[in-house]
N, C-alpha and C positions, 0 to 999 in steps of 0.2 A: 504494500500500500504506500503510494507516494503522496506525501502531504506537503511537499516542498513548494508547490504552486499556490501561492497566497494571492487572492484577488479581493476586490471590494464587492460585497454582495448586498443588495437592497434588503434592509431589515424587514420590509413589508413582504418579501418573498419567503421569509422563514417562519415556520410554524413549529410549535412543540407538540408532537403527536405522541401522547402517552399510551395510546391503545396497544401499540406494537411492542412496548416494553423496552425500546432501544435505550432510552435514557432512564437510569434507575432511580433518579431523585424525584421525590414527590412532595418534599416538605418545605417548599420555598414560600409558602404562605404564612408560616408561623411568624410571631413577633420578632424572634431572634434573627430569623432568616431575612426578614424585611429590613431589619436594621443593618445586617451585614451587606445586603444589596445596596442600600443607600451609601454605605461606606465605600463599597466597590465603585459605585457610580461617581462618587466624589473623587476617587483616585483616578478613574479613567478620564474625568473632566480635566484634571490637572496634568496627568502624565501620558494620556492616550492609552490605547489598548496595547498592552505589552505582549500579549500572546493571542494569536488568531484562534477562532473556534473551528471545530470540525463538523462538517455537515454531511448528511446522508441524502443521496438523491443524484440526479443527473444534472450537471451544470447546464444552465440554459432552459431547464424545464422545472420551474418552481411549481408547488411549494417544496422547500427543503426542510428536513428535520435536523434538530441539533443532537449530535451524539456526544460531543465533548465541548463544554463551555457554556452550559445553560445559564449559569449565573452571570457570566460576562455578557451574554446576549440580552438577558433581562435588564441588566444594569444599563446597557447601551440604549434599550428602549425607554428606560426611565429618563435618560438624557435627551430623548427625542432625536437621536441621531438617524440619519437617512440610510447610511451604509455601515457595514462592519467587515473587518478583515476576516477572511475565512478560507479554509481548504476543503476539498471534497474527498471523501473516503474512497471513492470508486466503488466497484462492485463489492458489497459486503453484506453478509446475512445478519439477521437479527441477533443471533448469539454472539457473533464477533462484535457487533455494535454495542451490545450490552456489556461485554467484557471490557471494552475500551472505556465506556461510561463508568463502570464500577471501579476500575483502576484509578481513573481521574478523580472521582469523588472521594474515595477512601484516602487518597493522598492529600486532599485539600480539606474543605470544611467537613467535619464529621457527619456522616449520614445517620439518620434516625434508625431505630431498630427495625421498623417495618420494611423500609426500603432495602436494608442490608439482608434481612431474612428472605425476602422475596427473591432478591437477585441470586443469593447463594443456593436456595432450594431449587430455583428454576434451572440453574446451571447443573446442579446435582442430578436432576431428572434428565436433563438434556444429554449428559454424559453417562447415562445408563446406571445411575446410582453409584458411580465410581468416584469416591472422594479424592483419590490420588490425582485424577484428571482435573478436578476442580482446583486442587492445590497447585498443579502444574500451570494452569492457565491464569490463576489469580494471585498466587503467592501466599494465600492464607494458610494457616496451620491446619493440620488434620483435625486437631481438637476443636478449633473454632468452627470448622465446617460441620463437624459432628454435633456441636452444641446447637447451631441454628437449625440443622435438619431435625434434631430431636425435638426442639421447641415447635417447629412447624407440624411435626407428625403427632406429638404426644401432649402438647400443652392444651389445657382447657381454654374455651373462649374467654373465661375470666382472666386467666393468666396472660393471654395474648393482649387483652384490652389494657391490663395494668402495665405491660411492657411497652405498648405503643404510646401510652400516656406518660411514660417515664417514671411511674410510681414504684417499679421494682427493676432491678438490674437483670441482665441475662444470666449472671452468676446465680442469683437467687431463684430465678425461674427454673434453671437446670437442677438446683438443689431440691426444689419442691417436687419436680417430676421424678427424680431419683428416690426421694423419701416416700412418695405416695405409692410406689410400686404398681402403677397403672390404675389406681383407684381415683377417679375424677372427683368424687365428693370429698375424699380425703385431701386431695390436692388443693381444692378450693378453700378448705379450712386452713391448711398449712400456709397458703400464700398470704392470707390475712395476718398471720402471726410472724412470718419470717423476718420482716423488717424490724421487729422488736427485739430480735436476738442478736447477741454479739457473734463475732466470727467463730469462736470456739463452740458456742451453742449450735450454730448453723452446721458446723462439721459433724457434731454429735447427732443432729437431726437426721442427716443423711445416713449416718452409720446405723442409727436406731431403726429408721424406716426401712432401709434396704435389707437389714438382717432379720427384721421381724415384719414381713409383709402383711401379716394378718392383724397387726396392732392397729388400734384406732388412732385417729389424729391426736386425740387428747393424750393418749398414752405415749405417743412419740414425742409430743411437745414436753410432757412431764419428764421423760427420760433425758431429753436434750438439755433441760434446765437444771438437771441434777448436778450439784457441785462435784467436780473431779479434781484430783490432785494434779495441779499444774502450777508452773511458775512463770511469771512474766518478766522478761528481760528487755532492756532498751538498748538498741544498737545505733550508734552514730555512723551513718553511711556517707561516703563522699557523694556529692551531687550527681556525678556521672554514673555511679553505681545505682543510685536510687532511680535515675531516669532509665537506665538499662532494665532494671527490674519492672518498672512501670510499663515499658514497651513490650517486654516479654510477657507480662501478665495479660496485657490487652490482646496480644497475638494468640495466646493460649486460652483466652476466655476464662481466666481465673482472676481472683483479686490478689493484690501484691502480698498481703499477709500470708495467704494460703501458699502462694508460690515460694515465698521465702522459707516457710516452715518445711515444705516438701523438699526443697533443695538441701536444707540443713540435714534433715533426716536421711535423705539419700546419700549424702557425703559421709555421714557417721556410719551408716550401714556398710557402705562400700569399703571403708577403712577399718571395719571391725570394732568401732567404738560403741556401736549400738546393736544389740541382739534382740530379735523379736521374742 
């Protein structure tokens, strides 16, 4: 795909066609996104468009669809510009277009849960439920792919609604799914309580629910809240180490504390300092 040919395209010739799923972002009407668009528009007004957008369609035969650069396109519309710098993707199918859009958006403004889940699960199905192919084409970790697929396939409507509204994290959604052992009623009870638990209690919630699949939600919660013999230590980490942990945790779809604990346990076991 040659995108080196950049031309001025009439903004009136460009449409955002959501139905075909080429552009994975759908959250641009939120208050935060509108504020970000205004900031981008102000920047374009001062500095010009620093990077052209990528269009799908045949040059000279509008309307064209935006594959990469939807925010730049909308910001330019806000400024009432007549044209925008753009390249054409050439012949490209919807899956290739979605991969480009997904990569662009994940590397820029963070996508919301719903858009990310829909894109990953759509690719997962396209590649015959082969998570390794999704990883190869997107760079996402296997664990992250599995988390979103699990949520799509096993989360209750209530869990999905709470996720989409940002009231619970993907980490907590996955914990509830694992702890409920396929019982939707149990899952809906646990999801109302999980945000009230600390990280250790959440871990015990999953352990209790998965090892006792017939236990009630009340019993699982009671067991999770039981005091256990644990010690709390504080570690002063260099900024670059903390950033690396945060990046790894996001990639693996776990929280930083859980990743840190698992890493320490793994090292201690590997070097025979900790025995099960």
